[in-house]
CHARMM internal coordinates of N, CA and C (Angstrom, degrees):
IC EDIT
DIST 1 N 1 CA 1.4843
DIST 1 CA 1 C 1.5876
ANGL 1 N 1 CA 1 C 108.74
DIST 1 C 2 N 1.2896
ANGL 1 CA 1 C 2 N 119.69
DIHE 1 N 1 CA 1 C 2 N 130.81
DIST 2 N 2 CA 1.3915
ANGL 1 C 2 N 2 CA 123.15
DIHE 1 CA 1 C 2 N 2 CA -175.64
DIST 2 CA 2 C 1.6358
ANGL 2 N 2 CA 2 C 101.20
DIHE 1 C 2 N 2 CA 2 C -110.36
DIST 2 C 3 N 1.3807
ANGL 2 CA 2 C 3 N 111.62
DIHE 2 N 2 CA 2 C 3 N 133.82
DIST 3 N 3 CA 1.3805
ANGL 2 C 3 N 3 CA 114.02
DIHE 2 CA 2 C 3 N 3 CA 170.83
DIST 3 CA 3 C 1.4349
ANGL 3 N 3 CA 3 C 114.33
DIHE 2 C 3 N 3 CA 3 C -115.47
DIST 3 C 4 N 1.4040
ANGL 3 CA 3 C 4 N 111.21
DIHE 3 N 3 CA 3 C 4 N 131.34
DIST 4 N 4 CA 1.5425
ANGL 3 C 4 N 4 CA 116.27
DIHE 3 CA 3 C 4 N 4 CA -171.63
DIST 4 CA 4 C 1.5276
ANGL 4 N 4 CA 4 C 109.23
DIHE 3 C 4 N 4 CA 4 C -120.46
DIST 4 C 5 N 1.2237
ANGL 4 CA 4 C 5 N 121.13
DIHE 4 N 4 CA 4 C 5 N 140.52
DIST 5 N 5 CA 1.3646
ANGL 4 C 5 N 5 CA 125.17
DIHE 4 CA 4 C 5 N 5 CA 176.39
DIST 5 CA 5 C 1.5209
ANGL 5 N 5 CA 5 C 122.78
DIHE 4 C 5 N 5 CA 5 C -132.31
DIST 5 C 6 N 1.2790
ANGL 5 CA 5 C 6 N 115.33
DIHE 5 N 5 CA 5 C 6 N 116.19
DIST 6 N 6 CA 1.5065
ANGL 5 C 6 N 6 CA 122.22
DIHE 5 CA 5 C 6 N 6 CA -173.10
DIST 6 CA 6 C 1.5644
ANGL 6 N 6 CA 6 C 106.04
DIHE 5 C 6 N 6 CA 6 C -82.85
DIST 6 C 7 N 1.3628
ANGL 6 CA 6 C 7 N 118.34
DIHE 6 N 6 CA 6 C 7 N 113.36
DIST 7 N 7 CA 1.4062
ANGL 6 C 7 N 7 CA 123.83
DIHE 6 CA 6 C 7 N 7 CA -178.30
DIST 7 CA 7 C 1.5432
ANGL 7 N 7 CA 7 C 112.21
DIHE 6 C 7 N 7 CA 7 C -87.72
DIST 7 C 8 N 1.2222
ANGL 7 CA 7 C 8 N 118.80
DIHE 7 N 7 CA 7 C 8 N -0.76
DIST 8 N 8 CA 1.5724
ANGL 7 C 8 N 8 CA 118.63
DIHE 7 CA 7 C 8 N 8 CA -177.22
DIST 8 CA 8 C 1.4422
ANGL 8 N 8 CA 8 C 114.04
DIHE 7 C 8 N 8 CA 8 C -67.52
DIST 8 C 9 N 1.2734
ANGL 8 CA 8 C 9 N 118.14
DIHE 8 N 8 CA 8 C 9 N -15.12
DIST 9 N 9 CA 1.5015
ANGL 8 C 9 N 9 CA 121.84
DIHE 8 CA 8 C 9 N 9 CA -170.92
DIST 9 CA 9 C 1.5455
ANGL 9 N 9 CA 9 C 104.58
DIHE 8 C 9 N 9 CA 9 C -108.07
DIST 9 C 10 N 1.2603
ANGL 9 CA 9 C 10 N 124.10
DIHE 9 N 9 CA 9 C 10 N 5.02
DIST 10 N 10 CA 1.3840
ANGL 9 C 10 N 10 CA 120.89
DIHE 9 CA 9 C 10 N 10 CA 178.10
DIST 10 CA 10 C 1.5820
ANGL 10 N 10 CA 10 C 111.02
DIHE 9 C 10 N 10 CA 10 C -73.87
DIST 10 C 11 N 1.2811
ANGL 10 CA 10 C 11 N 117.85
DIHE 10 N 10 CA 10 C 11 N 135.33
DIST 11 N 11 CA 1.4068
ANGL 10 C 11 N 11 CA 125.26
DIHE 10 CA 10 C 11 N 11 CA -178.51
DIST 11 CA 11 C 1.5442
ANGL 11 N 11 CA 11 C 110.70
DIHE 10 C 11 N 11 CA 11 C -123.31
DIST 11 C 12 N 1.2438
ANGL 11 CA 11 C 12 N 121.46
DIHE 11 N 11 CA 11 C 12 N 139.76
DIST 12 N 12 CA 1.4641
ANGL 11 C 12 N 12 CA 127.54
DIHE 11 CA 11 C 12 N 12 CA 173.22
DIST 12 CA 12 C 1.5743
ANGL 12 N 12 CA 12 C 111.27
DIHE 11 C 12 N 12 CA 12 C -122.73
DIST 12 C 13 N 1.2683
ANGL 12 CA 12 C 13 N 114.34
DIHE 12 N 12 CA 12 C 13 N 117.49
DIST 13 N 13 CA 1.3932
ANGL 12 C 13 N 13 CA 121.29
DIHE 12 CA 12 C 13 N 13 CA 179.87
DIST 13 CA 13 C 1.6100
ANGL 13 N 13 CA 13 C 107.60
DIHE 12 C 13 N 13 CA 13 C -49.65
DIST 13 C 14 N 1.3422
ANGL 13 CA 13 C 14 N 119.80
DIHE 13 N 13 CA 13 C 14 N 138.06
DIST 14 N 14 CA 1.4511
ANGL 13 C 14 N 14 CA 121.29
DIHE 13 CA 13 C 14 N 14 CA -177.37
DIST 14 CA 14 C 1.5205
ANGL 14 N 14 CA 14 C 113.32
DIHE 13 C 14 N 14 CA 14 C -54.57
DIST 14 C 15 N 1.3108
ANGL 14 CA 14 C 15 N 118.51
DIHE 14 N 14 CA 14 C 15 N -29.13
DIST 15 N 15 CA 1.5708
ANGL 14 C 15 N 15 CA 117.84
DIHE 14 CA 14 C 15 N 15 CA -179.47
DIST 15 CA 15 C 1.4386
ANGL 15 N 15 CA 15 C 109.14
DIHE 14 C 15 N 15 CA 15 C -69.15
DIST 15 C 16 N 1.4009
ANGL 15 CA 15 C 16 N 118.74
DIHE 15 N 15 CA 15 C 16 N -24.08
DIST 16 N 16 CA 1.4790
ANGL 15 C 16 N 16 CA 115.39
DIHE 15 CA 15 C 16 N 16 CA -170.75
DIST 16 CA 16 C 1.6210
ANGL 16 N 16 CA 16 C 109.79
DIHE 15 C 16 N 16 CA 16 C -113.55
DIST 16 C 17 N 1.3466
ANGL 16 CA 16 C 17 N 115.20
DIHE 16 N 16 CA 16 C 17 N 13.48
DIST 17 N 17 CA 1.3514
ANGL 16 C 17 N 17 CA 119.84
DIHE 16 CA 16 C 17 N 17 CA -175.83
DIST 17 CA 17 C 1.5598
ANGL 17 N 17 CA 17 C 115.57
DIHE 16 C 17 N 17 CA 17 C -61.20
DIST 17 C 18 N 1.2781
ANGL 17 CA 17 C 18 N 115.62
DIHE 17 N 17 CA 17 C 18 N -21.29
DIST 18 N 18 CA 1.5278
ANGL 17 C 18 N 18 CA 118.94
DIHE 17 CA 17 C 18 N 18 CA 179.11
DIST 18 CA 18 C 1.4329
ANGL 18 N 18 CA 18 C 105.76
DIHE 17 C 18 N 18 CA 18 C -68.71
DIST 18 C 19 N 1.2510
ANGL 18 CA 18 C 19 N 123.79
DIHE 18 N 18 CA 18 C 19 N -24.82
DIST 19 N 19 CA 1.4084
ANGL 18 C 19 N 19 CA 125.10
DIHE 18 CA 18 C 19 N 19 CA -179.45
DIST 19 CA 19 C 1.6163
ANGL 19 N 19 CA 19 C 117.33
DIHE 18 C 19 N 19 CA 19 C -90.87
DIST 19 C 20 N 1.4573
ANGL 19 CA 19 C 20 N 111.09
DIHE 19 N 19 CA 19 C 20 N -1.82
DIST 20 N 20 CA 1.5389
ANGL 19 C 20 N 20 CA 114.62
DIHE 19 CA 19 C 20 N 20 CA -168.68
DIST 20 CA 20 C 1.5483
ANGL 20 N 20 CA 20 C 105.04
DIHE 19 C 20 N 20 CA 20 C -64.38
DIST 20 C 21 N 1.2960
ANGL 20 CA 20 C 21 N 121.40
DIHE 20 N 20 CA 20 C 21 N -42.58
DIST 21 N 21 CA 1.5458
ANGL 20 C 21 N 21 CA 115.62
DIHE 20 CA 20 C 21 N 21 CA -177.17
DIST 21 CA 21 C 1.5070
ANGL 21 N 21 CA 21 C 112.73
DIHE 20 C 21 N 21 CA 21 C -63.83
DIST 21 C 22 N 1.3251
ANGL 21 CA 21 C 22 N 119.80
DIHE 21 N 21 CA 21 C 22 N -32.56
DIST 22 N 22 CA 1.4693
ANGL 21 C 22 N 22 CA 121.57
DIHE 21 CA 21 C 22 N 22 CA 176.83
DIST 22 CA 22 C 1.5876
ANGL 22 N 22 CA 22 C 109.34
DIHE 21 C 22 N 22 CA 22 C -69.27
DIST 22 C 23 N 1.4220
ANGL 22 CA 22 C 23 N 114.78
DIHE 22 N 22 CA 22 C 23 N -38.01
DIST 23 N 23 CA 1.4513
ANGL 22 C 23 N 23 CA 116.05
DIHE 22 CA 22 C 23 N 23 CA 177.02
DIST 23 CA 23 C 1.4496
ANGL 23 N 23 CA 23 C 114.11
DIHE 22 C 23 N 23 CA 23 C -58.02
DIST 23 C 24 N 1.4843
ANGL 23 CA 23 C 24 N 109.13
DIHE 23 N 23 CA 23 C 24 N -50.53
DIST 24 N 24 CA 1.4675
ANGL 23 C 24 N 24 CA 111.69
DIHE 23 CA 23 C 24 N 24 CA 178.74
DIST 24 CA 24 C 1.5894
ANGL 24 N 24 CA 24 C 118.09
DIHE 23 C 24 N 24 CA 24 C -62.92
DIST 24 C 25 N 1.2199
ANGL 24 CA 24 C 25 N 114.77
DIHE 24 N 24 CA 24 C 25 N -37.60
DIST 25 N 25 CA 1.4548
ANGL 24 C 25 N 25 CA 115.71
DIHE 24 CA 24 C 25 N 25 CA 178.99
DIST 25 CA 25 C 1.5945
ANGL 25 N 25 CA 25 C 111.61
DIHE 24 C 25 N 25 CA 25 C -68.13
DIST 25 C 26 N 1.4496
ANGL 25 CA 25 C 26 N 114.64
DIHE 25 N 25 CA 25 C 26 N -35.22
DIST 26 N 26 CA 1.3549
ANGL 25 C 26 N 26 CA 115.70
DIHE 25 CA 25 C 26 N 26 CA 178.42
DIST 26 CA 26 C 1.5284
ANGL 26 N 26 CA 26 C 115.31
DIHE 25 C 26 N 26 CA 26 C -66.93
DIST 26 C 27 N 1.3741
ANGL 26 CA 26 C 27 N 115.62
DIHE 26 N 26 CA 26 C 27 N -36.97
DIST 27 N 27 CA 1.4516
ANGL 26 C 27 N 27 CA 120.24
DIHE 26 CA 26 C 27 N 27 CA -179.48
DIST 27 CA 27 C 1.5202
ANGL 27 N 27 CA 27 C 114.37
DIHE 26 C 27 N 27 CA 27 C -81.64
DIST 27 C 28 N 1.2907
ANGL 27 CA 27 C 28 N 118.33
DIHE 27 N 27 CA 27 C 28 N -28.95
DIST 28 N 28 CA 1.4438
ANGL 27 C 28 N 28 CA 119.40
DIHE 27 CA 27 C 28 N 28 CA 174.42
DIST 28 CA 28 C 1.5094
ANGL 28 N 28 CA 28 C 116.46
DIHE 27 C 28 N 28 CA 28 C -84.90
DIST 28 C 29 N 1.2737
ANGL 28 CA 28 C 29 N 118.69
DIHE 28 N 28 CA 28 C 29 N 25.10
DIST 29 N 29 CA 1.4820
ANGL 28 C 29 N 29 CA 119.91
DIHE 28 CA 28 C 29 N 29 CA 173.49
DIST 29 CA 29 C 1.5148
ANGL 29 N 29 CA 29 C 112.56
DIHE 28 C 29 N 29 CA 29 C -94.53
DIST 29 C 30 N 1.2397
ANGL 29 CA 29 C 30 N 119.41
DIHE 29 N 29 CA 29 C 30 N -6.82
DIST 30 N 30 CA 1.4876
ANGL 29 C 30 N 30 CA 121.20
DIHE 29 CA 29 C 30 N 30 CA 172.60
DIST 30 CA 30 C 1.4680
ANGL 30 N 30 CA 30 C 113.17
DIHE 29 C 30 N 30 CA 30 C -70.60
DIST 30 C 31 N 1.2770
ANGL 30 CA 30 C 31 N 117.67
DIHE 30 N 30 CA 30 C 31 N 111.32
DIST 31 N 31 CA 1.5652
ANGL 30 C 31 N 31 CA 116.96
DIHE 30 CA 30 C 31 N 31 CA -174.50
DIST 31 CA 31 C 1.4400
ANGL 31 N 31 CA 31 C 111.96
DIHE 30 C 31 N 31 CA 31 C -83.23
DIST 31 C 32 N 1.3388
ANGL 31 CA 31 C 32 N 124.41
DIHE 31 N 31 CA 31 C 32 N 0.64
DIST 32 N 32 CA 1.4189
ANGL 31 C 32 N 32 CA 127.39
DIHE 31 CA 31 C 32 N 32 CA 179.21
DIST 32 CA 32 C 1.5157
ANGL 32 N 32 CA 32 C 108.30
DIHE 31 C 32 N 32 CA 32 C -97.21
DIST 32 C 33 N 1.3002
ANGL 32 CA 32 C 33 N 119.21
DIHE 32 N 32 CA 32 C 33 N 4.44
DIST 33 N 33 CA 1.5544
ANGL 32 C 33 N 33 CA 125.65
DIHE 32 CA 32 C 33 N 33 CA -174.96
DIST 33 CA 33 C 1.5611
ANGL 33 N 33 CA 33 C 105.28
DIHE 32 C 33 N 33 CA 33 C -115.51
DIST 33 C 34 N 1.3456
ANGL 33 CA 33 C 34 N 117.73
DIHE 33 N 33 CA 33 C 34 N 132.96
DIST 34 N 34 CA 1.4636
ANGL 33 C 34 N 34 CA 120.56
DIHE 33 CA 33 C 34 N 34 CA 176.63
DIST 34 CA 34 C 1.5393
ANGL 34 N 34 CA 34 C 100.26
DIHE 33 C 34 N 34 CA 34 C -98.59
DIST 34 C 35 N 1.2904
ANGL 34 CA 34 C 35 N 123.16
DIHE 34 N 34 CA 34 C 35 N 118.06
DIST 35 N 35 CA 1.4717
ANGL 34 C 35 N 35 CA 130.89
DIHE 34 CA 34 C 35 N 35 CA 172.56
DIST 35 CA 35 C 1.5720
ANGL 35 N 35 CA 35 C 112.30
DIHE 34 C 35 N 35 CA 35 C -89.43
DIST 35 C 36 N 1.3019
ANGL 35 CA 35 C 36 N 119.40
DIHE 35 N 35 CA 35 C 36 N 136.38
DIST 36 N 36 CA 1.4151
ANGL 35 C 36 N 36 CA 116.77
DIHE 35 CA 35 C 36 N 36 CA 176.25
DIST 36 CA 36 C 1.5894
ANGL 36 N 36 CA 36 C 107.89
DIHE 35 C 36 N 36 CA 36 C -146.92
DIST 36 C 37 N 1.2722
ANGL 36 CA 36 C 37 N 118.05
DIHE 36 N 36 CA 36 C 37 N 166.23
DIST 37 N 37 CA 1.4969
ANGL 36 C 37 N 37 CA 121.44
DIHE 36 CA 36 C 37 N 37 CA 179.70
DIST 37 CA 37 C 1.5624
ANGL 37 N 37 CA 37 C 96.94
DIHE 36 C 37 N 37 CA 37 C -131.89
DIST 37 C 38 N 1.3655
ANGL 37 CA 37 C 38 N 116.80
DIHE 37 N 37 CA 37 C 38 N 110.66
DIST 38 N 38 CA 1.4433
ANGL 37 C 38 N 38 CA 115.77
DIHE 37 CA 37 C 38 N 38 CA 178.71
DIST 38 CA 38 C 1.5908
ANGL 38 N 38 CA 38 C 114.27
DIHE 37 C 38 N 38 CA 38 C -78.74
DIST 38 C 39 N 1.3311
ANGL 38 CA 38 C 39 N 115.23
DIHE 38 N 38 CA 38 C 39 N -30.52
DIST 39 N 39 CA 1.4738
ANGL 38 C 39 N 39 CA 114.85
DIHE 38 CA 38 C 39 N 39 CA -178.10
DIST 39 CA 39 C 1.4539
ANGL 39 N 39 CA 39 C 107.18
DIHE 38 C 39 N 39 CA 39 C -133.23
DIST 39 C 40 N 1.3535
ANGL 39 CA 39 C 40 N 123.11
DIHE 39 N 39 CA 39 C 40 N 71.79
DIST 40 N 40 CA 1.3901
ANGL 39 C 40 N 40 CA 125.00
DIHE 39 CA 39 C 40 N 40 CA 169.99
DIST 40 CA 40 C 1.5075
ANGL 40 N 40 CA 40 C 119.58
DIHE 39 C 40 N 40 CA 40 C -69.09
DIST 40 C 41 N 1.4267
ANGL 40 CA 40 C 41 N 112.62
DIHE 40 N 40 CA 40 C 41 N 132.97
DIST 41 N 41 CA 1.5359
ANGL 40 C 41 N 41 CA 113.49
DIHE 40 CA 40 C 41 N 41 CA 175.30
DIST 41 CA 41 C 1.4474
ANGL 41 N 41 CA 41 C 106.99
DIHE 40 C 41 N 41 CA 41 C -67.57
DIST 41 C 42 N 1.3558
ANGL 41 CA 41 C 42 N 116.93
DIHE 41 N 41 CA 41 C 42 N 150.95
DIST 42 N 42 CA 1.4341
ANGL 41 C 42 N 42 CA 125.68
DIHE 41 CA 41 C 42 N 42 CA -179.11
DIST 42 CA 42 C 1.5387
ANGL 42 N 42 CA 42 C 109.56
DIHE 41 C 42 N 42 CA 42 C -57.38
DIST 42 C 43 N 1.2052
ANGL 42 CA 42 C 43 N 120.07
DIHE 42 N 42 CA 42 C 43 N -40.60
DIST 43 N 43 CA 1.6223
ANGL 42 C 43 N 43 CA 122.83
DIHE 42 CA 42 C 43 N 43 CA 177.74
DIST 43 CA 43 C 1.3912
ANGL 43 N 43 CA 43 C 112.09
DIHE 42 C 43 N 43 CA 43 C -71.25
DIST 43 C 44 N 1.4090
ANGL 43 CA 43 C 44 N 125.07
DIHE 43 N 43 CA 43 C 44 N -14.05
DIST 44 N 44 CA 1.5472
ANGL 43 C 44 N 44 CA 119.01
DIHE 43 CA 43 C 44 N 44 CA 169.20
DIST 44 CA 44 C 1.3909
ANGL 44 N 44 CA 44 C 115.16
DIHE 43 C 44 N 44 CA 44 C -98.81
DIST 44 C 45 N 1.2847
ANGL 44 CA 44 C 45 N 119.30
DIHE 44 N 44 CA 44 C 45 N 12.76
DIST 45 N 45 CA 1.4716
ANGL 44 C 45 N 45 CA 119.66
DIHE 44 CA 44 C 45 N 45 CA 170.50
DIST 45 CA 45 C 1.5822
ANGL 45 N 45 CA 45 C 119.32
DIHE 44 C 45 N 45 CA 45 C -60.82
DIST 45 C 46 N 1.3275
ANGL 45 CA 45 C 46 N 115.23
DIHE 45 N 45 CA 45 C 46 N -46.59
DIST 46 N 46 CA 1.4955
ANGL 45 C 46 N 46 CA 112.38
DIHE 45 CA 45 C 46 N 46 CA 175.94
DIST 46 CA 46 C 1.4651
ANGL 46 N 46 CA 46 C 115.09
DIHE 45 C 46 N 46 CA 46 C -70.95
DIST 46 C 47 N 1.4446
ANGL 46 CA 46 C 47 N 117.88
DIHE 46 N 46 CA 46 C 47 N -22.92
DIST 47 N 47 CA 1.4699
ANGL 46 C 47 N 47 CA 113.24
DIHE 46 CA 46 C 47 N 47 CA 170.46
DIST 47 CA 47 C 1.4754
ANGL 47 N 47 CA 47 C 114.94
DIHE 46 C 47 N 47 CA 47 C -71.27
DIST 47 C 48 N 1.2224
ANGL 47 CA 47 C 48 N 117.25
DIHE 47 N 47 CA 47 C 48 N -38.90
DIST 48 N 48 CA 1.4142
ANGL 47 C 48 N 48 CA 127.13
DIHE 47 CA 47 C 48 N 48 CA 177.63
DIST 48 CA 48 C 1.6927
ANGL 48 N 48 CA 48 C 113.86
DIHE 47 C 48 N 48 CA 48 C -57.13
DIST 48 C 49 N 1.3207
ANGL 48 CA 48 C 49 N 107.91
DIHE 48 N 48 CA 48 C 49 N -49.86
DIST 49 N 49 CA 1.4870
ANGL 48 C 49 N 49 CA 124.08
DIHE 48 CA 48 C 49 N 49 CA 174.44
DIST 49 CA 49 C 1.5910
ANGL 49 N 49 CA 49 C 103.62
DIHE 48 C 49 N 49 CA 49 C -54.53
DIST 49 C 50 N 1.2782
ANGL 49 CA 49 C 50 N 121.57
DIHE 49 N 49 CA 49 C 50 N -51.20
DIST 50 N 50 CA 1.4478
ANGL 49 C 50 N 50 CA 130.10
DIHE 49 CA 49 C 50 N 50 CA -175.42
DIST 50 CA 50 C 1.4736
ANGL 50 N 50 CA 50 C 110.07
DIHE 49 C 50 N 50 CA 50 C -59.49
DIST 50 C 51 N 1.4739
ANGL 50 CA 50 C 51 N 119.85
DIHE 50 N 50 CA 50 C 51 N -30.15
DIST 51 N 51 CA 1.3749
ANGL 50 C 51 N 51 CA 125.69
DIHE 50 CA 50 C 51 N 51 CA -175.38
DIST 51 CA 51 C 1.5304
ANGL 51 N 51 CA 51 C 109.49
DIHE 50 C 51 N 51 CA 51 C -90.52
DIST 51 C 52 N 1.4268
ANGL 51 CA 51 C 52 N 118.01
DIHE 51 N 51 CA 51 C 52 N -1.76
DIST 52 N 52 CA 1.4193
ANGL 51 C 52 N 52 CA 121.74
DIHE 51 CA 51 C 52 N 52 CA 177.38
DIST 52 CA 52 C 1.5550
ANGL 52 N 52 CA 52 C 112.22
DIHE 51 C 52 N 52 CA 52 C 95.88
DIST 52 C 53 N 1.1965
ANGL 52 CA 52 C 53 N 121.88
DIHE 52 N 52 CA 52 C 53 N 13.77
DIST 53 N 53 CA 1.4276
ANGL 52 C 53 N 53 CA 125.26
DIHE 52 CA 52 C 53 N 53 CA 175.33
DIST 53 CA 53 C 1.6778
ANGL 53 N 53 CA 53 C 105.96
DIHE 52 C 53 N 53 CA 53 C -74.06
DIST 53 C 54 N 1.3868
ANGL 53 CA 53 C 54 N 116.50
DIHE 53 N 53 CA 53 C 54 N 148.43
DIST 54 N 54 CA 1.3031
ANGL 53 C 54 N 54 CA 110.84
DIHE 53 CA 53 C 54 N 54 CA 170.66
DIST 54 CA 54 C 1.4528
ANGL 54 N 54 CA 54 C 108.78
DIHE 53 C 54 N 54 CA 54 C -130.73
DIST 54 C 55 N 1.2842
ANGL 54 CA 54 C 55 N 118.19
DIHE 54 N 54 CA 54 C 55 N 163.75
DIST 55 N 55 CA 1.5445
ANGL 54 C 55 N 55 CA 122.24
DIHE 54 CA 54 C 55 N 55 CA -169.59
DIST 55 CA 55 C 1.5987
ANGL 55 N 55 CA 55 C 103.41
DIHE 54 C 55 N 55 CA 55 C -85.62
DIST 55 C 56 N 1.2589
ANGL 55 CA 55 C 56 N 110.07
DIHE 55 N 55 CA 55 C 56 N 127.82
DIST 56 N 56 CA 1.4185
ANGL 55 C 56 N 56 CA 124.25
DIHE 55 CA 55 C 56 N 56 CA 175.65
DIST 56 CA 56 C 1.4631
ANGL 56 N 56 CA 56 C 114.08
DIHE 55 C 56 N 56 CA 56 C -91.84
DIST 56 C 57 N 1.2530
ANGL 56 CA 56 C 57 N 118.34
DIHE 56 N 56 CA 56 C 57 N -44.69
DIST 57 N 57 CA 1.4066
ANGL 56 C 57 N 57 CA 118.10
DIHE 56 CA 56 C 57 N 57 CA -174.24
DIST 57 CA 57 C 1.5560
ANGL 57 N 57 CA 57 C 106.77
DIHE 56 C 57 N 57 CA 57 C -156.74
DIST 57 C 58 N 1.3362
ANGL 57 CA 57 C 58 N 116.31
DIHE 57 N 57 CA 57 C 58 N 131.05
DIST 58 N 58 CA 1.5721
ANGL 57 C 58 N 58 CA 120.05
DIHE 57 CA 57 C 58 N 58 CA 178.51
DIST 58 CA 58 C 1.4907
ANGL 58 N 58 CA 58 C 105.88
DIHE 57 C 58 N 58 CA 58 C -116.81
DIST 58 C 59 N 1.3542
ANGL 58 CA 58 C 59 N 116.66
DIHE 58 N 58 CA 58 C 59 N 11.73
DIST 59 N 59 CA 1.5399
ANGL 58 C 59 N 59 CA 117.56
DIHE 58 CA 58 C 59 N 59 CA 175.97
DIST 59 CA 59 C 1.4011
ANGL 59 N 59 CA 59 C 116.45
DIHE 58 C 59 N 59 CA 59 C -76.84
DIST 59 C 60 N 1.3033
ANGL 59 CA 59 C 60 N 117.09
DIHE 59 N 59 CA 59 C 60 N -177.15
DIST 60 N 60 CA 1.3479
ANGL 59 C 60 N 60 CA 131.59
DIHE 59 CA 59 C 60 N 60 CA 178.49
DIST 60 CA 60 C 1.4988
ANGL 60 N 60 CA 60 C 114.58
DIHE 59 C 60 N 60 CA 60 C -125.50
DIST 60 C 61 N 1.3862
ANGL 60 CA 60 C 61 N 115.80
DIHE 60 N 60 CA 60 C 61 N 149.20
DIST 61 N 61 CA 1.4962
ANGL 60 C 61 N 61 CA 115.10
DIHE 60 CA 60 C 61 N 61 CA 176.50
DIST 61 CA 61 C 1.5521
ANGL 61 N 61 CA 61 C 109.94
DIHE 60 C 61 N 61 CA 61 C -116.90
DIST 61 C 62 N 1.2390
ANGL 61 CA 61 C 62 N 110.82
DIHE 61 N 61 CA 61 C 62 N 129.38
DIST 62 N 62 CA 1.5026
ANGL 61 C 62 N 62 CA 118.00
DIHE 61 CA 61 C 62 N 62 CA 175.26
DIST 62 CA 62 C 1.5474
ANGL 62 N 62 CA 62 C 110.15
DIHE 61 C 62 N 62 CA 62 C -119.74
DIST 62 C 63 N 1.2989
ANGL 62 CA 62 C 63 N 114.63
DIHE 62 N 62 CA 62 C 63 N 146.50
DIST 63 N 63 CA 1.4222
ANGL 62 C 63 N 63 CA 115.39
DIHE 62 CA 62 C 63 N 63 CA 178.13
DIST 63 CA 63 C 1.6026
ANGL 63 N 63 CA 63 C 104.61
DIHE 62 C 63 N 63 CA 63 C -137.84
DIST 63 C 64 N 1.2834
ANGL 63 CA 63 C 64 N 110.33
DIHE 63 N 63 CA 63 C 64 N 144.89
DIST 64 N 64 CA 1.5755
ANGL 63 C 64 N 64 CA 120.38
DIHE 63 CA 63 C 64 N 64 CA -179.09
DIST 64 CA 64 C 1.4840
ANGL 64 N 64 CA 64 C 100.83
DIHE 63 C 64 N 64 CA 64 C -120.10
DIST 64 C 65 N 1.2831
ANGL 64 CA 64 C 65 N 114.57
DIHE 64 N 64 CA 64 C 65 N 124.37
DIST 65 N 65 CA 1.5821
ANGL 64 C 65 N 65 CA 120.11
DIHE 64 CA 64 C 65 N 65 CA 169.66
DIST 65 CA 65 C 1.5500
ANGL 65 N 65 CA 65 C 116.10
DIHE 64 C 65 N 65 CA 65 C -73.29
DIST 65 C 66 N 1.4375
ANGL 65 CA 65 C 66 N 112.17
DIHE 65 N 65 CA 65 C 66 N 59.73
DIST 66 N 66 CA 1.4223
ANGL 65 C 66 N 66 CA 118.62
DIHE 65 CA 65 C 66 N 66 CA -175.34
DIST 66 CA 66 C 1.5659
ANGL 66 N 66 CA 66 C 113.30
DIHE 65 C 66 N 66 CA 66 C -64.75
DIST 66 C 67 N 1.3243
ANGL 66 CA 66 C 67 N 116.34
DIHE 66 N 66 CA 66 C 67 N -23.96
DIST 67 N 67 CA 1.4755
ANGL 66 C 67 N 67 CA 118.24
DIHE 66 CA 66 C 67 N 67 CA -173.00
DIST 67 CA 67 C 1.4656
ANGL 67 N 67 CA 67 C 114.41
DIHE 66 C 67 N 67 CA 67 C -105.63
DIST 67 C 68 N 1.3546
ANGL 67 CA 67 C 68 N 115.36
DIHE 67 N 67 CA 67 C 68 N 13.00
DIST 68 N 68 CA 1.4775
ANGL 67 C 68 N 68 CA 118.29
DIHE 67 CA 67 C 68 N 68 CA 179.17
DIST 68 CA 68 C 1.4356
ANGL 68 N 68 CA 68 C 113.33
DIHE 67 C 68 N 68 CA 68 C -91.99
DIST 68 C 69 N 1.3607
ANGL 68 CA 68 C 69 N 117.46
DIHE 68 N 68 CA 68 C 69 N 151.13
DIST 69 N 69 CA 1.3835
ANGL 68 C 69 N 69 CA 122.94
DIHE 68 CA 68 C 69 N 69 CA -176.90
DIST 69 CA 69 C 1.6882
ANGL 69 N 69 CA 69 C 112.98
DIHE 68 C 69 N 69 CA 69 C -93.64
DIST 69 C 70 N 1.1662
ANGL 69 CA 69 C 70 N 115.27
DIHE 69 N 69 CA 69 C 70 N 149.67
DIST 70 N 70 CA 1.4399
ANGL 69 C 70 N 70 CA 115.67
DIHE 69 CA 69 C 70 N 70 CA -174.81
DIST 70 CA 70 C 1.6356
ANGL 70 N 70 CA 70 C 107.01
DIHE 69 C 70 N 70 CA 70 C -99.17
DIST 70 C 71 N 1.2897
ANGL 70 CA 70 C 71 N 112.57
DIHE 70 N 70 CA 70 C 71 N 80.92
DIST 71 N 71 CA 1.5313
ANGL 70 C 71 N 71 CA 120.14
DIHE 70 CA 70 C 71 N 71 CA 178.67
DIST 71 CA 71 C 1.5423
ANGL 71 N 71 CA 71 C 110.28
DIHE 70 C 71 N 71 CA 71 C -94.42
DIST 71 C 72 N 1.3139
ANGL 71 CA 71 C 72 N 112.13
DIHE 71 N 71 CA 71 C 72 N 100.77
DIST 72 N 72 CA 1.5167
ANGL 71 C 72 N 72 CA 117.30
DIHE 71 CA 71 C 72 N 72 CA 178.06
DIST 72 CA 72 C 1.3890
ANGL 72 N 72 CA 72 C 104.91
DIHE 71 C 72 N 72 CA 72 C -110.57
DIST 72 C 73 N 1.3901
ANGL 72 CA 72 C 73 N 117.53
DIHE 72 N 72 CA 72 C 73 N 126.17
DIST 73 N 73 CA 1.4502
ANGL 72 C 73 N 73 CA 123.98
DIHE 72 CA 72 C 73 N 73 CA -177.05
DIST 73 CA 73 C 1.4648
ANGL 73 N 73 CA 73 C 114.07
DIHE 72 C 73 N 73 CA 73 C -88.43
END
COOR INIT
IC SEED 1 N 1 CA 1 C
IC BUILD
């Protein structure tokens, strides 16, 4: 069984933000968990890299509805 955790939704109350790095380091010590951030803000990239995260993909995804029908009523 693989456990995955998306850290992009973590929030730390402003009064406790001085402890946020310690919180992150304590929770990310579990070696049987894969941590990822699906939607990191650009200004958080250096923080994530300092915590050991690695870039998986910098690409973009585009789709074209080529097989759709034009049903206009």
